PDB file of N, CA, C and O in Angstrom:
ATOM      1  N   MET A   1      -8.168  38.321  18.031  1.00  0.00           N
ATOM      2  CA  MET A   1      -7.620  37.157  18.732  1.00  0.00           C
ATOM      3  C   MET A   1      -8.677  36.225  19.336  1.00  0.00           C
ATOM      4  O   MET A   1      -8.435  35.018  19.359  1.00  0.00           O
ATOM      5  N   PRO A   2      -9.817  36.691  19.820  1.00  0.00           N
ATOM      6  CA  PRO A   2     -10.767  35.741  20.426  1.00  0.00           C
ATOM      7  C   PRO A   2     -11.307  34.711  19.440  1.00  0.00           C
ATOM      8  O   PRO A   2     -11.731  33.630  19.848  1.00  0.00           O
ATOM      9  N   GLN A   3     -11.296  35.029  18.156  1.00  0.00           N
ATOM     10  CA  GLN A   3     -11.821  34.067  17.194  1.00  0.00           C
ATOM     11  C   GLN A   3     -10.858  32.898  16.975  1.00  0.00           C
ATOM     12  O   GLN A   3     -11.279  31.833  16.524  1.00  0.00           O
ATOM     13  N   ILE A   4      -9.597  33.080  17.282  1.00  0.00           N
ATOM     14  CA  ILE A   4      -8.617  32.021  17.036  1.00  0.00           C
ATOM     15  C   ILE A   4      -8.638  30.989  18.165  1.00  0.00           C
ATOM     16  O   ILE A   4      -8.351  29.816  17.924  1.00  0.00           O
ATOM     17  N   TRP A   5      -8.970  31.397  19.384  1.00  0.00           N
ATOM     18  CA  TRP A   5      -8.862  30.486  20.521  1.00  0.00           C
ATOM     19  C   TRP A   5      -9.787  29.276  20.451  1.00  0.00           C
ATOM     20  O   TRP A   5      -9.332  28.176  20.765  1.00  0.00           O
ATOM     21  N   PRO A   6     -11.062  29.405  20.058  1.00  0.00           N
ATOM     22  CA  PRO A   6     -11.881  28.178  19.963  1.00  0.00           C
ATOM     23  C   PRO A   6     -11.323  27.174  18.969  1.00  0.00           C
ATOM     24  O   PRO A   6     -11.387  25.966  19.201  1.00  0.00           O
ATOM     25  N   MET A   7     -10.780  27.662  17.872  1.00  0.00           N
ATOM     26  CA  MET A   7     -10.206  26.745  16.896  1.00  0.00           C
ATOM     27  C   MET A   7      -8.976  26.061  17.478  1.00  0.00           C
ATOM     28  O   MET A   7      -8.743  24.882  17.210  1.00  0.00           O
ATOM     29  N   ASN A   8      -8.193  26.777  18.263  1.00  0.00           N
ATOM     30  CA  ASN A   8      -7.040  26.145  18.890  1.00  0.00           C
ATOM     31  C   ASN A   8      -7.477  25.058  19.865  1.00  0.00           C
ATOM     32  O   ASN A   8      -6.849  24.001  19.929  1.00  0.00           O
ATOM     33  N   TRP A   9      -8.538  25.300  20.620  1.00  0.00           N
ATOM     34  CA  TRP A   9      -9.016  24.267  21.542  1.00  0.00           C
ATOM     35  C   TRP A   9      -9.524  23.045  20.794  1.00  0.00           C
ATOM     36  O   TRP A   9      -9.296  21.910  21.213  1.00  0.00           O
ATOM     37  N   ILE A  10     -10.217  23.282  19.681  1.00  0.00           N
ATOM     38  CA  ILE A  10     -10.710  22.150  18.884  1.00  0.00           C
ATOM     39  C   ILE A  10      -9.536  21.346  18.330  1.00  0.00           C
ATOM     40  O   ILE A  10      -9.564  20.116  18.338  1.00  0.00           O
ATOM     41  N   LEU A  11      -8.516  22.035  17.852  1.00  0.00           N
ATOM     42  CA  LEU A  11      -7.347  21.323  17.336  1.00  0.00           C
ATOM     43  C   LEU A  11      -6.627  20.566  18.440  1.00  0.00           C
ATOM     44  O   LEU A  11      -6.145  19.456  18.215  1.00  0.00           O
ATOM     45  N   LEU A  12      -6.549  21.147  19.622  1.00  0.00           N
ATOM     46  CA  LEU A  12      -5.903  20.446  20.733  1.00  0.00           C
ATOM     47  C   LEU A  12      -6.674  19.185  21.102  1.00  0.00           C
ATOM     48  O   LEU A  12      -6.066  18.141  21.339  1.00  0.00           O
ATOM     49  N   TYR A  13      -7.991  19.260  21.154  1.00  0.00           N
ATOM     50  CA  TYR A  13      -8.781  18.073  21.471  1.00  0.00           C
ATOM     51  C   TYR A  13      -8.641  17.013  20.380  1.00  0.00           C
ATOM     52  O   TYR A  13      -8.546  15.824  20.684  1.00  0.00           O
ATOM     53  N   LEU A  14      -8.628  17.431  19.120  1.00  0.00           N
ATOM     54  CA  LEU A  14      -8.468  16.459  18.037  1.00  0.00           C
ATOM     55  C   LEU A  14      -7.102  15.785  18.093  1.00  0.00           C
ATOM     56  O   LEU A  14      -6.996  14.576  17.887  1.00  0.00           O
ATOM     57  N   ILE A  15      -6.058  16.561  18.370  1.00  0.00           N
ATOM     58  CA  ILE A  15      -4.719  15.980  18.468  1.00  0.00           C
ATOM     59  C   ILE A  15      -4.646  15.005  19.638  1.00  0.00           C
ATOM     60  O   ILE A  15      -4.032  13.945  19.527  1.00  0.00           O
ATOM     61  N   PHE A  16      -5.269  15.360  20.756  1.00  0.00           N
ATOM     62  CA  PHE A  16      -5.266  14.464  21.917  1.00  0.00           C
ATOM     63  C   PHE A  16      -5.993  13.161  21.608  1.00  0.00           C
ATOM     64  O   PHE A  16      -5.531  12.087  21.993  1.00  0.00           O
ATOM     65  N   ILE A  17      -7.126  13.247  20.917  1.00  0.00           N
ATOM     66  CA  ILE A  17      -7.879  12.040  20.568  1.00  0.00           C
ATOM     67  C   ILE A  17      -7.083  11.179  19.595  1.00  0.00           C
ATOM     68  O   ILE A  17      -7.065   9.955  19.725  1.00  0.00           O
ATOM     69  N   LEU A  18      -6.426  11.804  18.624  1.00  0.00           N
ATOM     70  CA  LEU A  18      -5.633  11.035  17.667  1.00  0.00           C
ATOM     71  C   LEU A  18      -4.458  10.341  18.345  1.00  0.00           C
ATOM     72  O   LEU A  18      -4.164   9.186  18.040  1.00  0.00           O
ATOM     73  N   ILE A  19      -3.788  11.031  19.258  1.00  0.00           N
ATOM     74  CA  ILE A  19      -2.671  10.417  19.977  1.00  0.00           C
ATOM     75  C   ILE A  19      -3.173   9.264  20.836  1.00  0.00           C
ATOM     76  O   ILE A  19      -2.512   8.230  20.930  1.00  0.00           O
ATOM     77  N   PHE A  20      -4.330   9.428  21.461  1.00  0.00           N
ATOM     78  CA  PHE A  20      -4.882   8.373  22.307  1.00  0.00           C
ATOM     79  C   PHE A  20      -5.233   7.134  21.482  1.00  0.00           C
ATOM     80  O   PHE A  20      -4.932   6.011  21.886  1.00  0.00           O
ATOM     81  N   LEU A  21      -5.868   7.337  20.329  1.00  0.00           N
ATOM     82  CA  LEU A  21      -6.202   6.209  19.469  1.00  0.00           C
ATOM     83  C   LEU A  21      -4.948   5.543  18.915  1.00  0.00           C
ATOM     84  O   LEU A  21      -4.902   4.321  18.772  1.00  0.00           O
ATOM     85  N   PHE A  22      -3.939   6.338  18.605  1.00  0.00           N
ATOM     86  CA  PHE A  22      -2.685   5.784  18.103  1.00  0.00           C
ATOM     87  C   PHE A  22      -2.015   4.929  19.166  1.00  0.00           C
ATOM     88  O   PHE A  22      -1.477   3.865  18.857  1.00  0.00           O
ATOM     89  N   PHE A  23      -2.041   5.384  20.424  1.00  0.00           N
ATOM     90  CA  PHE A  23      -1.444   4.616  21.517  1.00  0.00           C
ATOM     91  C   PHE A  23      -2.201   3.310  21.743  1.00  0.00           C
ATOM     92  O   PHE A  23      -1.585   2.274  21.992  1.00  0.00           O
ATOM     93  N   ILE A  24      -3.523   3.351  21.658  1.00  0.00           N
ATOM     94  CA  ILE A  24      -4.316   2.126  21.831  1.00  0.00           C
ATOM     95  C   ILE A  24      -4.013   1.138  20.708  1.00  0.00           C
ATOM     96  O   ILE A  24      -3.865  -0.058  20.958  1.00  0.00           O
ATOM     97  N   SER A  25      -3.921   1.626  19.483  1.00  0.00           N
ATOM     98  CA  SER A  25      -3.631   0.724  18.366  1.00  0.00           C
ATOM     99  C   SER A  25      -2.227   0.136  18.478  1.00  0.00           C
ATOM    100  O   SER A  25      -2.020  -1.034  18.155  1.00  0.00           O
ATOM    101  N   LEU A  26      -1.261   0.933  18.933  1.00  0.00           N
ATOM    102  CA  LEU A  26       0.092   0.402  19.110  1.00  0.00           C
ATOM    103  C   LEU A  26       0.126  -0.683  20.171  1.00  0.00           C
ATOM    104  O   LEU A  26       0.755  -1.721  19.968  1.00  0.00           O
ATOM    105  N   THR A  27      -0.530  -0.469  21.285  1.00  0.00           N
ATOM    106  CA  THR A  27      -0.535  -1.486  22.337  1.00  0.00           C
ATOM    107  C   THR A  27      -1.267  -2.743  21.872  1.00  0.00           C
ATOM    108  O   THR A  27      -0.863  -3.857  22.207  1.00  0.00           O
ATOM    109  N   TYR A  28      -2.339  -2.572  21.103  1.00  0.00           N
ATOM    110  CA  TYR A  28      -3.083  -3.739  20.613  1.00  0.00           C
ATOM    111  C   TYR A  28      -2.232  -4.556  19.648  1.00  0.00           C
ATOM    112  O   TYR A  28      -2.147  -5.777  19.775  1.00  0.00           O
ATOM    113  N   PHE A  29      -1.600  -3.885  18.682  1.00  0.00           N
ATOM    114  CA  PHE A  29      -0.797  -4.619  17.707  1.00  0.00           C
ATOM    115  C   PHE A  29       0.465  -5.191  18.339  1.00  0.00           C
ATOM    116  O   PHE A  29       0.928  -6.251  17.918  1.00  0.00           O
ATOM    117  N   ALA A  30       1.029  -4.526  19.325  1.00  0.00           N
ATOM    118  CA  ALA A  30       2.217  -5.051  20.001  1.00  0.00           C
ATOM    119  C   ALA A  30       1.873  -6.328  20.757  1.00  0.00           C
ATOM    120  O   ALA A  30       2.625  -7.300  20.693  1.00  0.00           O
ATOM    121  N   SER A  31       0.753  -6.343  21.468  1.00  0.00           N
ATOM    122  CA  SER A  31       0.361  -7.553  22.190  1.00  0.00           C
ATOM    123  C   SER A  31      -0.031  -8.654  21.205  1.00  0.00           C
ATOM    124  O   SER A  31       0.213  -9.832  21.468  1.00  0.00           O
ATOM    125  N   PHE A  32      -0.635  -8.285  20.080  1.00  0.00           N
ATOM    126  CA  PHE A  32      -1.026  -9.283  19.081  1.00  0.00           C
ATOM    127  C   PHE A  32       0.208  -9.930  18.457  1.00  0.00           C
ATOM    128  O   PHE A  32       0.239 -11.148  18.286  1.00  0.00           O
ATOM    129  N   ASP A  33       1.222  -9.140  18.116  1.00  0.00           N
ATOM    130  CA  ASP A  33       2.460  -9.684  17.560  1.00  0.00           C
ATOM    131  C   ASP A  33       3.191 -10.540  18.583  1.00  0.00           C
ATOM    132  O   ASP A  33       3.784 -11.559  18.228  1.00  0.00           O
ATOM    133  N   ALA A  34       3.156 -10.142  19.840  1.00  0.00           N
ATOM    134  CA  ALA A  34       3.823 -10.927  20.875  1.00  0.00           C
ATOM    135  C   ALA A  34       3.132 -12.275  21.034  1.00  0.00           C
ATOM    136  O   ALA A  34       3.794 -13.287  21.266  1.00  0.00           O
ATOM    137  N   GLN A  35       1.817 -12.297  20.913  1.00  0.00           N
ATOM    138  CA  GLN A  35       1.111 -13.571  21.015  1.00  0.00           C
ATOM    139  C   GLN A  35       1.413 -14.457  19.817  1.00  0.00           C
ATOM    140  O   GLN A  35       1.490 -15.677  19.962  1.00  0.00           O
ATOM    141  N   LEU A  36       1.584 -13.878  18.651  1.00  0.00           N
ATOM    142  CA  LEU A  36       1.881 -14.687  17.480  1.00  0.00           C
ATOM    143  C   LEU A  36       3.305 -15.241  17.528  1.00  0.00           C
ATOM    144  O   LEU A  36       3.519 -16.415  17.225  1.00  0.00           O
ATOM    145  N   THR A  37       4.267 -14.421  17.899  1.00  0.00           N
ATOM    146  CA  THR A  37       5.658 -14.841  17.834  1.00  0.00           C
ATOM    147  C   THR A  37       6.028 -15.730  19.016  1.00  0.00           C
ATOM    148  O   THR A  37       6.591 -16.808  18.829  1.00  0.00           O
ATOM    149  N   GLN A  38       5.717 -15.289  20.223  1.00  0.00           N
ATOM    150  CA  GLN A  38       6.115 -16.025  21.419  1.00  0.00           C
ATOM    151  C   GLN A  38       4.874 -16.344  22.244  1.00  0.00           C
ATOM    152  O   GLN A  38       4.504 -15.600  23.152  1.00  0.00           O
ATOM    153  N   GLU A  39       4.248 -17.452  21.913  1.00  0.00           N
ATOM    154  CA  GLU A  39       3.021 -17.794  22.633  1.00  0.00           C
ATOM    155  C   GLU A  39       3.332 -18.351  24.016  1.00  0.00           C
ATOM    156  O   GLU A  39       2.694 -17.969  24.997  1.00  0.00           O
ATOM    157  N   GLU A  40       4.307 -19.251  24.100  1.00  0.00           N
ATOM    158  CA  GLU A  40       4.563 -19.921  25.374  1.00  0.00           C
ATOM    159  C   GLU A  40       5.350 -19.040  26.334  1.00  0.00           C
ATOM    160  O   GLU A  40       5.101 -19.070  27.539  1.00  0.00           O
ATOM    161  N   LYS A  41       6.292 -18.259  25.824  1.00  0.00           N
ATOM    162  CA  LYS A  41       7.158 -17.480  26.714  1.00  0.00           C
ATOM    163  C   LYS A  41       6.432 -16.271  27.294  1.00  0.00           C
ATOM    164  O   LYS A  41       6.530 -16.001  28.491  1.00  0.00           O
ATOM    165  N   SER A  42       5.707 -15.546  26.451  1.00  0.00           N
ATOM    166  CA  SER A  42       5.099 -14.297  26.911  1.00  0.00           C
ATOM    167  C   SER A  42       3.635 -14.476  27.308  1.00  0.00           C
ATOM    168  O   SER A  42       2.936 -13.490  27.542  1.00  0.00           O
ATOM    169  N   SER A  43       3.166 -15.714  27.385  1.00  0.00           N
ATOM    170  CA  SER A  43       1.755 -15.917  27.718  1.00  0.00           C
ATOM    171  C   SER A  43       1.474 -15.499  29.156  1.00  0.00           C
ATOM    172  O   SER A  43       0.427 -14.917  29.439  1.00  0.00           O
ATOM    173  N   GLU A  44       2.407 -15.794  30.072  1.00  0.00           N
ATOM    174  CA  GLU A  44       2.180 -15.433  31.468  1.00  0.00           C
ATOM    175  C   GLU A  44       2.187 -13.917  31.654  1.00  0.00           C
ATOM    176  O   GLU A  44       1.371 -13.380  32.402  1.00  0.00           O
ATOM    177  N   ASN A  45       3.100 -13.229  30.981  1.00  0.00           N
ATOM    178  CA  ASN A  45       3.165 -11.772  31.106  1.00  0.00           C
ATOM    179  C   ASN A  45       1.934 -11.106  30.489  1.00  0.00           C
ATOM    180  O   ASN A  45       1.444 -10.102  31.005  1.00  0.00           O
ATOM    181  N   LEU A  46       1.441 -11.663  29.395  1.00  0.00           N
ATOM    182  CA  LEU A  46       0.282 -11.062  28.745  1.00  0.00           C
ATOM    183  C   LEU A  46      -0.996 -11.336  29.533  1.00  0.00           C
ATOM    184  O   LEU A  46      -1.920 -10.522  29.520  1.00  0.00           O
ATOM    185  N   TYR A  47      -1.054 -12.468  30.215  1.00  0.00           N
ATOM    186  CA  TYR A  47      -2.262 -12.746  30.988  1.00  0.00           C
ATOM    187  C   TYR A  47      -2.383 -11.811  32.185  1.00  0.00           C
ATOM    188  O   TYR A  47      -3.492 -11.441  32.569  1.00  0.00           O
ATOM    189  N   THR A  48      -1.269 -11.430  32.772  1.00  0.00           N
ATOM    190  CA  THR A  48      -1.346 -10.471  33.867  1.00  0.00           C
ATOM    191  C   THR A  48      -1.737  -9.090  33.348  1.00  0.00           C
ATOM    192  O   THR A  48      -2.283  -8.277  34.094  1.00  0.00           O
ATOM    193  N   PHE A  49      -1.460  -8.823  32.071  1.00  0.00           N
ATOM    194  CA  PHE A  49      -1.762  -7.520  31.483  1.00  0.00           C
ATOM    195  C   PHE A  49      -3.168  -7.463  30.896  1.00  0.00           C
ATOM    196  O   PHE A  49      -3.640  -6.386  30.533  1.00  0.00           O
ATOM    197  N   SER A  50      -3.842  -8.605  30.798  1.00  0.00           N
ATOM    198  CA  SER A  50      -5.153  -8.632  30.161  1.00  0.00           C
ATOM    199  C   SER A  50      -6.245  -8.260  31.163  1.00  0.00           C
ATOM    200  O   SER A  50      -5.957  -7.798  32.267  1.00  0.00           O
ATOM    201  N   CYS A  51      -7.494  -8.467  30.767  1.00  0.00           N
ATOM    202  CA  CYS A  51      -8.623  -8.047  31.591  1.00  0.00           C
ATOM    203  C   CYS A  51      -9.150  -9.165  32.479  1.00  0.00           C
ATOM    204  O   CYS A  51     -10.286  -9.089  32.946  1.00  0.00           O
ATOM    205  N   ASP A  52      -8.358 -10.193  32.724  1.00  0.00           N
ATOM    206  CA  ASP A  52      -8.777 -11.274  33.615  1.00  0.00           C
ATOM    207  C   ASP A  52      -8.498 -10.867  35.050  1.00  0.00           C
ATOM    208  O   ASP A  52      -7.421 -11.125  35.586  1.00  0.00           O
ATOM    209  N   TRP A  53      -9.495 -10.221  35.670  1.00  0.00           N
ATOM    210  CA  TRP A  53      -9.304  -9.732  37.035  1.00  0.00           C
ATOM    211  C   TRP A  53      -9.500 -10.871  38.017  1.00  0.00           C
ATOM    212  O   TRP A  53     -10.416 -11.678  37.860  1.00  0.00           O
ATOM    213  N   LYS A  54      -8.657 -10.943  39.016  1.00  0.00           N
ATOM    214  CA  LYS A  54      -8.771 -11.960  40.062  1.00  0.00           C
ATOM    215  C   LYS A  54      -9.314 -11.292  41.319  1.00  0.00           C
ATOM    216  O   LYS A  54      -8.573 -10.635  42.051  1.00  0.00           O
ATOM    217  N   TRP A  55     -10.618 -11.463  41.566  1.00  0.00           N
ATOM    218  CA  TRP A  55     -11.240 -10.787  42.692  1.00  0.00           C
ATOM    219  C   TRP A  55     -10.986 -11.566  43.967  1.00  0.00           C
ATOM    220  O   TRP A  55     -11.432 -11.158  45.039  1.00  0.00           O
TER     221      TRP A  55
END
């Protein structure tokens, strides 16, 4: 049994990284499609969600 556990940890880390990258790509493409389809309506909502910090 001890030989199986390191492989399980490696698989867990790989699955976590894949899910994280998938979530980032979904959010990127969702915001990109929203900018293409509704530029004027969703521009204010997207600007608050972007990296324009108001110090």
